[in-house]
VEXMAR-583448 format. One line per 8 residues: their letters; for each residue x, y, z of C-alpha. Coordinates in steps of 0.25 Angstrom, whole numbers, always signed. Each point is the difference from the previous one (the first is absolute). Layout:
<atoms>
a = X Y Z | ...
</atoms>
This chain:
<atoms>
mkrdasgl = -1 +0 +0 | +7 +14 -3 | -5 +13 +5 | +3 +15 -5 | +10 +8 +8 | -10 +9 +7 | -8 -12 +4 | +13 -6 +6
ckaatrmh = +3 +13 +7 | -14 +0 +7 | +3 -15 +4 | +14 +5 +6 | -7 +12 +7 | -11 -11 +7 | +13 -7 +4 | +4 +12 +7
crcccwes = +12 +1 -10 | +7 +13 -1 | +4 -1 -13 | -4 +1 -16 | +2 -9 -10 | +8 -2 -12 | -6 -6 -12 | +6 -11 -8
psgvardi = +7 +2 -14 | -13 -5 -6 | -8 +11 +8 | -6 -9 +11 | +5 -1 +14 | +3 -14 +7 | -12 -4 +8 | +0 +2 +14
gepawrwm = -6 -13 +3 | +11 -8 -8 | +7 -11 +9 | +14 -2 +5 | +8 +13 -2 | -7 +12 -4 | +7 +14 -3 | -4 +14 +3
laaqggeg = +8 +12 -4 | -3 +13 +5 | +6 +14 -4 | -6 +9 +10 | +4 +14 -5 | +13 +2 -8 | +6 +8 +12 | +11 -5 +9
rgapaqaq = -6 -10 +10 | +11 +1 +11 | -7 +0 +13 | +6 +9 +12 | +4 -8 +12 | -8 -3 +12 | +3 -7 +13 | -6 -6 +12
iihagqac = +8 -5 +12 | -7 -13 +6 | +6 -8 +12 | +2 -14 +2 | +9 -2 +12 | -2 -2 +15 | -7 +14 +1 | -9 +2 +13
vvkednis = -9 +9 -7 | +0 +9 -13 | -8 +13 +3 | -2 +15 -5 | +5 +10 +10 | -10 +12 -2 | +0 -2 -16 | +15 +6 -1
ervytire = +6 -13 -1 | -1 -15 +1 | +7 -7 +13 | +5 -13 +0 | +2 -5 +15 | +10 -12 +2 | +6 -6 +11 | +15 +1 +2
gdtlvlqc = +8 -12 -3 | -12 -4 -11 | +1 +0 -15 | -4 +11 -8 | -5 -3 -14 | -5 +13 -9 | -4 -3 -14 | -1 +12 -10
lvtghprp = -10 -4 -11 | +1 +8 -13 | -8 +3 -12 | +4 +8 -12 | +4 -3 -15 | +12 -3 -2 | +1 -7 +12 | +6 +9 +11
qvrwtkta = +13 -2 +8 | -1 +1 +14 | +10 +4 +12 | -2 +1 +15 | +7 +11 +9 | -2 +3 +14 | +0 +13 +9 | -3 +3 +14
gsasdkfq = +9 -10 +8 | +15 -5 -1 | +6 +10 -11 | +8 -12 -5 | -12 -8 -3 | -2 +2 -14 | -4 -11 -10 | +7 -4 -12
etsvfnet = -7 +5 -13 | -6 -11 -7 | -7 -3 -14 | -9 -12 +5 | -14 +0 -3 | -10 +0 +12 | +12 +2 +8 | -1 -6 +14
lriekiqr = +8 +5 +11 | +3 -10 +11 | +6 +4 +13 | +3 -12 +10 | +0 +2 +16 | -3 +15 -3 | +6 +10 +11 | -6 +12 +6
lqggryyc = +10 +9 -9 | -6 -6 -12 | -13 +7 +2 | -4 +11 -8 | -6 +4 -13 | +2 -9 -12 | -1 +5 -15 | -4 -8 -12
kaengvgv = +4 +7 -13 | -5 -5 -12 | +4 +6 -14 | +0 -4 -14 | +3 +13 -8 | -15 +3 -2 | -5 +13 +8 | +5 +2 +14
paiksirv = +5 -12 +9 | -10 -6 +9 | +5 +1 +15 | -8 -6 +12 | +5 -1 +14 | -4 -7 +13 | +5 +3 +14 | +6 -13 +7
dvqyldep = -2 +2 +15 | +7 -11 +7 | -5 -4 +15 | +8 -4 +11 | +1 +0 +15 | +13 -2 +7 | +4 -4 +14 | -3 +10 +10
iltvhqti = +11 +7 +9 | -3 +3 +14 | +10 +10 +7 | -2 +4 +15 | +3 +14 +5 | +2 +5 +15 | +0 +14 +5 | +1 +4 +15
sdvrgsfy = -4 +14 +4 | -2 +7 +14 | -15 +3 +3 | -1 +15 +4 | -4 +2 +15 | +3 -16 +3 | +12 -7 +6 | -1 -12 -10
qektvflr = +3 -2 -15 | -10 -4 -11 | +4 -10 -10 | -6 -1 -13 | +2 -12 -10 | -3 +2 -16 | -1 -13 -8 | +2 +3 -15
ctvnsnpp = -6 -9 -10 | +5 +2 -15 | -3 -8 -11 | +2 +2 -17 | -12 -4 -7 | -10 +2 -12 | -10 +3 +2 | +1 +9 +13
arfiwrrg = -2 -10 +13 | -10 +0 +11 | +7 +0 +13 | -6 -8 +12 | +7 +1 +14 | -2 -11 +11 | +4 -1 +15 | -1 -15 +2
setlshsq = -13 -4 -6 | -7 +14 +3 | -1 +9 -14 | +5 +14 +4 | -7 +13 -5 | +4 +15 -1 | -3 +6 +13 | -6 -12 +6
dngvdiye = +6 +4 +14 | +8 +12 +4 | +13 -10 +0 | -1 -3 -15 | +1 +7 -12 | +1 -3 -16 | +4 +10 -10 | +8 +1 -14
plytqget = +12 +8 +1 | +4 +10 -11 | +12 -2 -9 | +2 -15 +1 | +5 -9 -11 | -10 -12 -2 | -14 +0 +6 | +2 +2 +16
kvlklknl = -10 -1 +12 | +5 +3 +14 | -6 -6 +13 | +3 +10 +12 | +0 -4 +13 | -1 +11 +9 | +5 +1 +15 | +3 -15 -1
rpqdyasy = -9 -8 +11 | +3 -15 +4 | -10 -5 -9 | +8 +5 -12 | +10 -10 +2 | -6 -10 -10 | +1 -7 -14 | -3 +9 -11
tcqvsvrn = -4 -3 -14 | -1 +9 -13 | -8 -6 -10 | +1 +6 -14 | -10 -4 -12 | -3 +4 -14 | -14 -8 +1 | +4 -12 -7
vcgipdks = +2 +7 -13 | +6 -10 -11 | -1 -9 +13 | +11 +6 +6 | -1 -4 +15 | +1 +9 +12 | +13 +0 +7 | +4 +3 +15
itfeltnt = +11 +2 +9 | +0 -1 +15 | +9 +7 +11 | +0 -3 +15 | +1 +13 +9 | +6 -2 +13 | +6 +8 +12 | +14 -4 -5
tappalkl = -1 +4 -15 | +12 +9 -4 | +7 +5 -14 | +13 -8 -3 | +14 +5 +6 | +14 -4 -6 | +15 +1 +4 | +12 -3 -9
svnetlvv = +12 -8 +4 | +9 +9 -9 | +2 +15 -2 | -9 +7 -11 | +13 +0 -9 | +8 -13 -1 | +13 -2 -8 | +5 -13 -3
npgdnvti = +11 -7 -9 | -3 -8 -11 | +0 -14 +2 | -6 +1 +15 | -11 -7 +5 | -10 +11 +6 | -11 -2 +10 | -10 +11 +3
qclltggd = -10 -3 +12 | -13 +8 -1 | -7 -2 +15 | -14 +2 +3 | -2 +7 +13 | -15 +3 +0 | -13 -4 -8 | -13 -7 +3
plpqvvws = -4 -8 -8 | +15 -5 -3 | +4 +8 -12 | +6 -6 -13 | +13 +2 -3 | +4 +4 -15 | +14 +3 -5 | +1 +8 -15
hspgpmpr = +12 +5 -8 | +1 +12 -8 | +4 +2 -11 | -5 -13 -6 | -4 -13 +7 | +7 -7 +12 | +14 -6 -5 | +0 -16 -3
nsliqggn = +10 -3 +10 | -9 +6 +12 | -8 -9 +10 | -10 +5 +8 | -5 -6 +14 | -10 +7 +7 | +6 +15 +3 | +14 -5 -3
ltiwsira = +6 +3 -14 | +13 -7 -4 | +7 +3 -13 | +12 -11 -4 | +13 +5 -6 | -5 +14 -3 | +3 +7 -12 | +1 +15 -5
edsgyync = -13 -1 -7 | -8 -6 +12 | +3 +15 +7 | -13 +8 +2 | -11 +3 +9 | -5 -12 +8 | -15 +3 +6 | -5 -7 +13
tainnvgn = -15 +1 +1 | -9 -4 +11 | -16 +0 -3 | -12 -5 +8 | -9 +10 -5 | -1 +8 +13 | +5 +14 -2 | +11 +2 -10
pakktvnl = +10 -10 -4 | +13 +1 +7 | +12 +1 -10 | +15 +0 +2 | +10 +1 -10 | +15 -3 -2 | +9 +6 -11 | +10 -12 -4
lvrsmrnv = +12 +5 -6 | +9 -11 -6 | +15 +6 +0 | +5 +1 -15 | +9 +8 -8 | +1 +1 -16 | +3 +9 -11 | +12 +8 +5
tfqitpdv = +3 +13 -9 | +9 +13 +0 | -1 +14 -6 | +11 +10 -3 | -5 +14 +2 | +10 +12 -5 | +0 +12 +7 | -15 +6 +1
ikesetiq = +1 +13 +3 | +9 +3 -11 | -9 -9 -10 | +11 -8 -5 | -1 -13 -7 | +14 -5 +1 | +11 -3 +11 | +10 +13 +2
lgqdlkls = +10 +1 +10 | -4 +11 +9 | -14 -2 +0 | -10 -8 +9 | -3 -15 -3 | -10 -9 +6 | -1 -15 +0 | -13 -7 +3
chvdavpq = -4 -14 +4 | -13 -7 +1 | -6 -13 +3 | -14 -5 +0 | -2 -6 +13 | -10 -6 +10 | -1 +7 +10 | +7 +11 -8
ekvfyfwy = +3 +9 +13 | +8 -12 +6 | +11 +1 -10 | +13 +5 +3 | +9 +5 -11 | +17 -1 +1 | +8 +9 -10 | +14 -5 -4
kngklaki = +12 +7 -8 | +10 -10 -6 | -4 -11 +9 | +1 +8 +13 | -12 +6 +8 | -1 +14 -5 | +4 +11 +10 | -10 +10 +4
sdrlvvir = +6 +15 +0 | -5 +14 -4 | +2 -4 -15 | -6 -14 +0 | -14 +0 +6 | -9 -13 +2 | -15 +3 -1 | -7 -14 +6
ndpelppv = -14 +7 -7 | +2 +9 -11 | -14 +8 -1 | +3 +4 -14 | -1 -14 -4 | -9 -13 +2 | -2 -3 +15 | +11 -6 +7
tssleiid = +11 +2 -11 | +14 +2 +6 | +9 +11 -7 | +14 +3 +1 | +4 +15 -2 | +13 +4 -4 | +2 +15 +1 | +10 +7 -10
lrftdygt = +4 -12 -6 | +16 -2 -1 | +9 -10 -7 | +2 -9 +12 | -15 -2 +0 | +1 -8 -13 | -1 -14 +4 | -11 -13 +1
ylcvasfq = -11 +2 +8 | -8 -11 +8 | -14 +1 +4 | -4 -12 +10 | -15 -1 +4 | -2 -9 +12 | -11 -5 +11 | +10 +0 +12
gapipdls = -2 -12 +8 | -9 -8 -9 | +3 -11 -9 | -2 +7 -13 | +12 +2 -10 | +5 +13 -2 | -2 +6 -14 | +10 +11 -6
vevnisse = +4 +7 -11 | +12 +7 -6 | +3 +14 -6 | +14 +4 -7 | +2 +15 +1 | +12 +6 -9 | +2 +9 -12 | -4 -11 -9
tvppsimv = -14 +0 +7 | -10 +7 -10 | -14 +2 -2 | -8 -9 -10 | -3 +3 -15 | -9 -8 -8 | -1 -3 -15 | -7 -10 -10
pkgqstit = +11 -7 -8 | +1 +3 -15 | -11 -7 -8 | -8 -4 +13 | -9 +12 +0 | -10 -7 -7 | -2 -15 +1 | -9 -7 -9
vregsrae = -5 -14 +3 | -11 -10 -4 | -12 -3 +10 | +3 -12 +8 | +15 +1 +0 | +11 +5 +10 | +3 +15 +1 | +11 +7 +6
lqcevrgk = +2 +14 +3 | +13 +7 +4 | +6 +13 +7 | +14 +1 +3 | +4 +6 +13 | +13 +6 +4 | +5 +6 +12 | +6 -5 +13
pkppilws = -7 -6 +7 | -10 -6 -10 | -14 +2 +6 | -11 -9 -4 | -10 +3 -12 | -15 +2 +1 | -8 -3 -12 | -14 +5 -2
rvdkeapm = -10 +3 -11 | -2 +14 -6 | -11 +0 -10 | -11 -8 +8 | -5 -1 +15 | +3 -14 +0 | +9 -9 +8 | +11 -9 -5
psgamtve = -2 -15 -2 | +4 -3 +13 | -12 +9 +5 | +9 +10 +7 | +0 +14 -5 | +15 +0 +0 | +12 -11 -2 | +13 +1 +6
tsdgklhl = +11 -6 -7 | +15 +0 +4 | +6 +0 -14 | -9 +9 -8 | -6 -11 -9 | -15 -2 +2 | -4 -14 -5 | -15 -1 -5
ekvtrels = -5 -15 -3 | -11 -4 -11 | -2 +15 -3 | -15 +4 -4 | -4 +11 -9 | -5 +7 +13 | +15 +2 +4 | +2 +8 -11
gtykcqta = +5 +15 +3 | +10 +8 +7 | +8 -4 +12 | +8 +9 +10 | +13 -4 +7 | +5 +8 +11 | +10 -1 +11 | -4 -3 +14
ryngfnir = +4 +9 +11 | +4 -11 +10 | +12 -10 -2 | +8 +14 -7 | -2 +14 +1 | -12 +6 +6 | -2 +11 -11 | -10 +3 -11
prealvql = -2 -14 -8 | +6 +0 -15 | -10 -5 -10 | +0 -7 -14 | -11 -4 -9 | -2 -14 -7 | -11 -3 -11 | -6 -13 -2
nvqfppvv = -7 -4 -12 | -7 -14 +0 | -3 -6 -13 | -14 -9 -1 | -7 -6 -12 | -11 +8 -6 | -15 +0 +5 | -9 +0 -11
epifqdir = -15 +1 -3 | -9 -7 -4 | +4 -13 +6 | -11 -6 -7 | -11 +6 -9 | -10 -7 -6 | -5 +7 -14 | -12 -4 -7
qaigrsvt = -3 +6 -14 | -9 -4 -11 | +6 -8 -12 | +7 +9 -10 | +3 +12 +9 | +14 +3 +4 | +6 +3 +14 | +12 +5 +6
lrctmlkg = +7 -5 +11 | +9 +8 +9 | +9 -5 +11 | +5 +12 +10 | +10 +0 +9 | -4 +7 +13 | +13 -2 +8 | +14 -4 -1
spmkvata = +15 +4 +2 | +4 +3 -10 | -13 +6 -6 | +1 -3 -13 | -4 -12 -10 | +12 -6 -5 | -6 -11 -7 | -14 -5 -3
vwrfngsl = -4 -14 -5 | -14 -4 -5 | -5 -14 -1 | -14 -5 -5 | -4 -14 +5 | +15 -3 +3 | +5 +4 -13 | +10 +13 -3
ltvppteq = -6 +11 -7 | +7 +11 -7 | -1 +14 +5 | +6 +13 -7 | +11 +6 +9 | -5 +13 +7 | +7 +11 +8 | +3 -1 +14
qdyseykv = -13 +1 +8 | -7 -5 +11 | -9 -9 -7 | -1 -11 -12 | -12 -1 -10 | -5 -11 -9 | -12 +1 -10 | -9 -11 -4
dsvsrets = -5 +5 -14 | -12 -10 +1 | -7 -8 +11 | -3 -14 -5 | +1 -15 +4 | +14 +0 -5 | +4 +13 +8 | -7 -3 +13
gnyecsis = +8 -5 +11 | +11 +4 +10 | +9 +11 -2 | +12 +2 +8 | +9 +12 +2 | +13 -1 +7 | +6 +14 +4 | +15 -1 +5
ndvgvatc = +7 +12 +6 | +14 -8 +1 | -2 -2 +14 | -12 -10 -2 | -12 -4 -8 | -16 +2 +2 | -12 -5 -7 | -12 +6 -6
lfqvsaka = -11 -11 -4 | -11 +4 -10 | -11 -11 -3 | -6 +5 -13 | -13 -7 -6 | -13 +3 -6 | -7 -9 +11 | -12 +5 +6
ynpefyyd = -1 +4 +15 | -7 -8 +10 | -15 +3 +3 | -3 +5 +13 | -11 -7 +8 | -11 +8 +7 | -2 -4 +14 | -11 +8 +4
tpnptrkq = -12 -6 -9 | -12 +2 +9 | -6 -14 +2 | +7 -8 -10 | -5 -13 +4 | -12 -7 -5 | -5 -13 +5 | -8 -10 -7
sknysyvl = -3 -11 +8 | +13 -8 +2 | +8 +9 -10 | +3 +14 -1 | +3 +10 -10 | +11 +12 +2 | +2 +13 -7 | +13 +3 -3
qwtqkepd = +4 +13 -4 | +14 +7 -4 | +5 +11 -6 | +12 -1 -11 | +13 +7 +4 | +6 +10 -10 | -8 -6 -12 | +6 +12 -9
avdpilsy = +15 -5 +2 | -2 -11 -9 | -9 -5 -11 | -14 -1 +2 | -5 -12 +10 | -6 -10 -10 | -6 -10 +10 | +2 -5 +14
rldvrqmn = +4 -15 +4 | -6 -4 +12 | +5 -12 +8 | -8 -5 +13 | +5 -11 +9 | -7 -5 +13 | +10 +2 +11 | +10 -12 +0
hrdlppks = -7 -7 -12 | +3 +0 -15 | -4 +11 -9 | -13 +2 -7 | +0 +2 -16 | +4 +14 -2 | -8 +10 -6 | +1 +12 -10
isvrkvek = -7 +12 +2 | +0 +9 -12 | -1 +16 +2 | +0 +12 -8 | +7 +12 +3 | +6 +1 +14 | +2 +13 +6 | +8 +4 +12
gmlqeyll = -9 -1 +13 | -11 -8 -8 | -6 -9 +11 | -3 -14 -6 | -9 -11 +5 | +0 -16 -2 | -11 -8 +6 | +7 -14 +6
tdlkvpls = -11 -10 +2 | -1 -15 +5 | +10 +2 +10 | -3 -9 +12 | -4 +5 +14 | +9 +3 +8 | +11 -4 -8 | +12 +11 -3
yevrltpl = +5 +1 -14 | +14 +7 -5 | -2 +8 -13 | +10 +5 -10 | -3 +10 -10 | +9 +3 -12 | -1 +11 -11 | +3 -3 -13
trfgsgdm = +4 +9 -12 | +6 -3 -13 | +14 -1 +7 | -5 -11 +7 | -3 -3 +15 | +2 +11 +10 | +2 +1 +15 | -10 -9 +8
atrtihyi = -7 +4 +12 | -5 -10 +11 | -9 +0 +11 | -8 -9 +9 | -15 +0 +1 | -6 -5 +13 | -15 -3 +2 | -7 +12 +7
episypnp = -14 -2 +5 | -7 +10 -10 | -9 +12 +7 | -13 -2 -5 | -7 +14 +1 | -12 +1 -1 | -8 -12 -4 | -15 -3 +1
lgntchfe = +0 -5 +15 | +9 +12 +4 | +13 -1 +8 | +3 +7 +13 | +13 +6 +4 | +3 -2 +14 | +14 +6 -1 | +7 -11 +6
dekicgyt = +10 -2 -10 | +12 +11 -2 | -5 +1 -15 | -12 +5 +5 | -8 -7 -11 | +7 +9 -11 | -4 +14 +6 | +12 +10 -2
qdttdnfd = +3 +12 +6 | -2 +14 -8 | +14 +6 -2 | -6 +14 -2 | -7 +1 +14 | +5 +6 +13 | +3 -13 +8 | -4 -15 +0
wirqsglt = -11 -10 +6 | +5 -9 +10 | -2 -14 +1 | -1 -4 +15 | -6 -10 +10 | -2 +0 +14 | +13 -6 +3 | +9 +10 -8
hdpkrsan = -7 +13 +4 | +8 +10 +7 | -3 -1 +15 | +4 +16 -1 | -10 +3 -10 | -10 +11 +2 | -11 -3 +10 | -15 +2 -2
tgptmdfs = +0 -3 -15 | +2 -11 -10 | -3 -16 +3 | +8 -10 +8 | -4 -11 -9 | -6 -4 -14 | -14 -2 -3 | +1 -15 +4
gtpegyym = +4 +3 +15 | +13 -8 +0 | +13 +6 +3 | +7 -7 -11 | -10 +6 -11 | +4 +11 -9 | -5 +13 -5 | +5 +12 -8
fieasapr = -1 +14 +8 | +6 +14 -1 | +7 +6 +12 | -4 +14 +2 | +11 +4 +10 | +13 +9 -4 | +6 +3 -10 | -14 +0 -6
vkndkarl = -7 +13 -1 | -15 +4 -4 | -5 -6 -14 | +12 -9 -2 | -5 -11 -9 | +3 -15 +0 | -4 -8 -13 | -1 -15 -1
ispmynmt = -3 -6 -14 | -6 -13 -4 | +6 -8 -12 | -6 +3 -14 | -13 -7 -2 | -3 -3 -15 | -14 -2 +0 | -13 +8 -2
arfcvsfy = -12 -2 +8 | -8 +4 +12 | +8 -2 +14 | -2 +1 +14 | +12 +5 +8 | -1 -4 +15 | +9 +2 +11 | +1 +3 +15
yhmygkhi = +5 +12 +6 | +4 +7 +13 | -1 +15 +3 | +2 +3 +15 | +7 +13 +5 | -4 +14 +2 | +9 +4 -12 | -5 -9 -10
gslnllvh = +1 +5 -14 | -6 -7 -11 | +0 -14 -8 | -2 +0 -15 | -3 -11 -10 | +4 +5 -14 | -2 -8 -12 | +10 +2 -12
vknkqptq = -4 -6 -14 | +12 -1 -9 | +5 +13 -7 | -10 +8 +8 | +1 +8 +12 | -5 -6 +13 | -14 +3 +6 | -4 -1 +13
alslkgdk = -11 -11 +4 | +0 +2 +15 | +5 +10 +11 | -2 -3 +15 | +4 +12 +9 | +2 +1 +16 | +0 -8 +11 | -9 -14 -2
gnawqqah = +3 -5 +14 | +9 -11 +5 | -5 -11 -8 | +1 -8 -13 | -11 +4 -11 | -3 -4 -13 | -2 +7 -13 | -6 -6 -14
vpinpagp = +3 +9 -12 | -6 -2 -14 | +9 +3 -11 | -2 -1 -15 | +14 +3 -7 | +0 +2 -15 | +13 -8 -3 | +12 -7 +7
fqiifegv = +1 +8 +14 | +6 +1 +14 | -6 +3 +14 | +8 +10 +9 | -2 +2 +15 | +4 +13 +3 | +2 +4 +16 | +0 +15 +2
rgtgsegd = +8 +4 +12 | -10 +9 +10 | +4 +12 +9 | +8 -8 +11 | +8 -13 +4 | -12 -8 +5 | -6 -2 -15 | +4 -14 -4
iaiddvtl = -8 -7 -10 | +0 -15 -4 | -7 -9 -9 | +0 -16 -1 | -7 -10 -8 | -2 +5 -14 | -9 -6 -10 | -2 +3 -15
kkgdcprk = -11 -9 -4 | -8 +0 -13 | -15 +5 +1 | -8 +9 +9 | +3 +3 +14 | -9 -5 +11 | -13 +7 +1 | -3 -3 +15
pvvpdkav = +11 +2 +9 | +2 -10 +12 | -2 +13 +10 | -5 +12 -8 | +8 +13 +3 | -2 +13 -8 | +2 +1 -15 | +10 +9 -7
vlpengai = -4 +5 -14 | +11 -3 -10 | +3 +10 -12 | -6 -6 -13 | +0 -14 +7 | -12 -1 +8 | +1 -3 +15 | +10 -9 +8
tqdkfplc = -4 -8 +13 | +8 -1 +12 | -1 -12 +11 | +4 +3 +13 | +1 -10 +12 | -5 +6 +13 | +8 -3 +12 | -14 -3 +8
gpllfflf = -2 -12 -10 | +11 -11 +1 | -11 -10 -3 | -2 +7 -14 | +14 +1 -3 | +2 -16 +3 | -11 -4 -10 | +6 +10 -10
vllr = +14 -6 +1 | -6 -14 +0 | -7 +2 -13 | +12 +6 -7
</atoms>
């Protein structure tokens, strides 16, 4: 049987297909009723069919509750240690890419950018610092990115800490003292904890008697409650318990701590067996005793070390600390702390110093007053000596001349601690230098009486002692090496004595490869191993002011050039062209040293190509005169700069790009008994880049089974963005199928696209029997939020509503009266303002008939605005079918609204915010049914006249009629 194209399109309309039909070459379209595979191709407008990204965050982890916090944000509440799972569901064409980011919390908690569709964010054993706002960003290059967020609130309750503080004060006019005890209970929690104080089994309350006071102090960290026992009485000596609770949120149990208050309760007290500063020799075994002298309950003694942890060679036994074979690195502050939660902790500190000496240096300072830089007879001269020691102030210096102890005189002065130099530096000043003062001077640093070896340094003073000069050897001012090799920078220093050379970088605020900003060398040579391109630049060598003359440093510069292979672009480029067109390939050098192309070699599928020589430049080109099957393939350009080679790879062909599947087809599944059909939609990526698409090859395979016979889909002109459809039939419920779609041109097969089709129970709205939407599923029966309104409707149940929500407005449960039942409502609290609108839009119904819209509504509160029902016929402006205003009482009521749309239509529920926060409006159990509305409601109420649509009726269930309500529910 054959039908004309118009009849076929009408049949497709009856099947809810949003498409037109192509005629076959004979002018007749294929029969919709044809068995097996059927095809249907639609060109819905010639414009681009890109759809901007949209996103929605859903949860699938161990959430305690997901609620709306005064409409401004979604809140996901989870217990610390549970698993957080957030999923970003996206729509849009092409398929959007997704990435997650986070703010408000630990600054380091930022998640990697991803390009995984429906990206799932999973955090095992979530911690409190990982709470905050999580953002899902979806973008596909069409319009602006979609950004959705959800606030993750991590709930926890730590163990409480109870401390006791006592005060004793004189009572005016009396001869006795008054003792007051403060029991301070502190806990960290989220949400804020509730405190309960008990004395024995008795619960205490604020101002219970004159001797008890409970209050919250100011400026405390965490949550704190203080129990104050005034003018302590005999009955106050008892056991006190502080219980903290977060009201079992997320199943977190209460916690408590108990303290026994007696007449001997006292804070801890300590004394040490050694002085506060203890100096020992390396290798000694050191024992420090920390003795308790008071405290009830018995304090706990803890040792700590700063900086750093306790040494590995240490042993703690009670209050005794022993360090075996102590080393210089074991020096530091050792803290003994006693804690019993009464008063303040007692703390004693020992500064433990391990004797050591290292790094002895000398300086020669010519006459400073005469600003001289050389040694001259008749002028003053100062020789200085310094050693790094612990303890520094215990070092003694001894000066010798020519092997004998230097004799102090009016012309030879020893300064033990020279104020002009680093602390504890000894200087030997020679006044009015004479020829007889020439000789060899020896400085010896010593810890007298300690088994530490002396350190010494020798200084020779003569007419040959001259200040240094520095220079770069000839031909060494510029050093050129290849990346990865060894580089040696050299500066020559002359003079007597020769000081060390300090190397640093000049043109970059960067450290040397060792990590230090300067490097000392004794021979003037700087060795750099395995140099990288980042080490290129200017280096400075300068004389040190120690182990030589203490004068202005002498400097020189060395340039280091590190050669490295070229960096090119593109690394890979996929080029598509129609058969017969030309294409020019260009490989460009972005970086390199030297920065010039020495040679460029082109190959096609591995075979060498001939390229005419060109002038020196930073790129190379090759032209393909005509794209064909013979000239299609891989083109490779290898560019060299005489240091290395880099390659650009071009793939040239006339292959068509892959199709891009459309994932957001509304209600694509249609069930027929044990089979189902599926509407497959796609657009063609860049169809104008190559020859016209002639047809598509469709391969379908049941998952884990063999392929079904391929099908060919013939097409006419395929334009960019054209949405195309194909109806897959005879699929078995509930099996999944892999679909492969390949475009074909005169060049041959193009790039294939693959997707998996899963059976989804179709939404069949409406049908002659009528379906009721209870909003129990997160998909809310295909309803969507209007993106052009001011705020959104919220899906909520008695279990998920915010306990801090506005009072005296809104329902506490859905129409069925069960806490688990969901309904939709608008939240009127801030930041909402008067006349803000929220619209909830139904799916598109491709039917024309008389319908009855029935639903329950709840409009309770002194600030109620209005609830409007709108009907939007396709390609027309929405019209109002119902408007309800003002407070209707704290009960669910039913409305029946007749509508008669003149084409495919949607219904819209519009909530309008009133004058204040007590204006929440809710709806539930929406039914769209063919036919007329009921003439006689169960319980008559007033009628509301509708514009151009007659009247609607409302059913109200009074609180005084529970029996009537029961019968009504039973009949439903």
